N, C-alpha and C positions, 0 to 999 in steps of 0.2 A: 814513024811517029807513034804508031800503035805499040811497037816493041818497046819504045821508051816508056810509055805509060805503064806497060805491063811490068817492066823492070822496076819502075818506081813503086808499083803496087807490091811486088814481091819483097822489095827492100823494106817497105813500111811494115808488112806482115812479119818479116824476120825481126825487125827492131822491136815490134810489139811482143813477139814470142820471147825474145831475149830479155826484155824488160820484165815480163811476167815471171820468167825463170829466176831472174835476179831478185825478185821480191819474195820468192818462196822461202819460208822459214826452215831452218835445220837445227837439230840438237847439237849443242856445243858444251863441252866441259870447261867450266870457268873456276878459277881459284880466287879465294878471298881470305882476308885476315879475320879471325874471330877470337873473342875472349872465352876461355874455357875454365870452369872451376874443377878443382881436383882436391883430393884428400891426401895429405902427406903425413908421415910419422915424424913428429918433432921430439927430440930428446929433451929431458929436463931432470934436474937433480931433486931428489926427495929424501927425507929422513924416514927410515923404516925401523919399526920396533920389532925385535925378535927376543926369544926367551932361551935361556940356558939353564941347565940343571946345576944347582949349587948345593954342595953338601953342608950340613950343619949338625951340631950336637944337640940332641933333644933328650929330655929326662922324662921317662914314662914310668908309671907305676908297675910293679911286678904283677905278673898274671897269677891268679890263684883260683881255687874252687873250694866251696864249702861242702865237705863230705857229710856232715851231720850237725844237727842242732838239737840237743837233748837236755832233759832235766831229770833229777832224781829227788824225791821227797825224803827228807831226813827227819825222823820222828825222835823226840826227846834228845835233841842235841844241846849240849851245854854251851852257852855263849858267855863271854866275860867282857867286862868293861876294861878301860885302859888302866885302872888302878888295881887290876887283878882280883877284884871282888866278884865272886861267882854269882850269877843270877839264877832264876828258876830254870828248870829244864823246859825248853820250849821247842816247837817244831821249826824246821828250816828246809831249805832246798839247795841243791847244786845245779847250776845251769852252765852248759858248756857248748862251745862251737869247735868242731874239728875242721881245720883248714889245711889244704895241701898247696904247696908252692908249685905252680904249673910252669914256671919260667925256666929258662936254661941257665940262669944265674941265681946265686943265693942272695938273700937279703933278710932284713928284719920284718916280722909281721906281728901285729897285736890286735886285740879285739876290745870293743866297748859293748857291754851288755846293758840293756834297758829292761828291767824286770819288774813286774807287778805281782805282789803276794798279798796274803791276807792281812799283812801288817802295814802295807804301803807300797810306794814305788821307789825303786833303787836304780842306781847307775854304777857300773863297775868297769874300770879299764884295766886290762891285764898288763903284765910286764911284756915287753917285746921279746921275741925269740927269733934267733937266726935260723932260717931254714934253707938248706941247699935245694937246688932244683930237684923236684920230685919228692922231697921230704914232707911229712905231715906232722901236725901237733894239735893237741886238744887244749884249748884255752878255757879255763874253768874259774867260776866265782861262786861263792856260797852266800846265800841270802836268808834273812830271817823271815819266817812265816811260811804258810802253805802257798805253793806255786799257783799262779793264775795265768800269766801270759808273759811273753818276752820277745824282744827284737834285738838285733845286733848290728854292729857296723865293723867291718874289717878294715884295718889300716895296714899300709905296707910302704916300704921305702921305694925309691925309684932306681932306675938303672939308666946308664948312658947308651944311647943308640944313635947311629948315623942315619939321618933322613935327608931327603932332597926337596928343594923348593924351586919353583920357576922364578928366575930373576930377570927382569926386563933389561935389555940392552938396546942401544941405538947404533945404526950404521947409515952411511950415505950410499944411496944406490941411484942408478940411472934408469929412468922409466921413459915411456913413450906415450904421447897423446896424439889424437887425430886433429890436424889443423886444416881448415879450408883455405886454399890459396887459388889465385888466378894466374893464368898464363896465356900468352898469345900463341895461337896455333894457325897453321895454314890449312884451310878446308877447300873442298871442291863442291860444285853444284852444277846441275844440268840446266842450261838456259836455251831458249830459242832465239836465233838471230837470222835475219835475211842474208841471202848469199852475197849480195852486193857489199854488205858491211864487213863480211869476212874477207872479201877480196880487197876492200879498201884498207883494212887493218893489216893485211899481209903485205900490200904494196907500200904502205907508209913506213 
């Protein structure tokens, strides 16, 4: 009788110990579905502007330099009217501009002189002269009266040159842009479960 009670006591202790052990939590790796955002490169078509060098014919004035701008007083120079009737002997002056063609091609050059003398203000445009590259010429006009001041303006023909300009063109190109998208992925996490639950899921 005592042995029976003792055995029953042992059995109950064993059951209690096993129950406590089955209730103990353990770490378990568990999988689950999750939505994940990602950035993908998406192609698209775009119109792109680019530039090409295009030649064209331009007309530019000849290059020149003024070597000198001088005047000479002329005392007692005889001037005549258009009907060839001589006037009194009066003073006058010669005004000139020496121009050199600095270009690599020839062309016509001429000068307009604006002169102020003791008798008034005058304007004189010379005949045009063809000057080869590197040649020079003195353009001269004679004016009535004593010289006071003068300015000038040099005129010249143009030459043809080939120049280039940027011309816009268009073309279709493929470019890429970042797009945010969603996708389902399988992830894992660590959870704690009692031992009895693991045994149950294993046996079922």
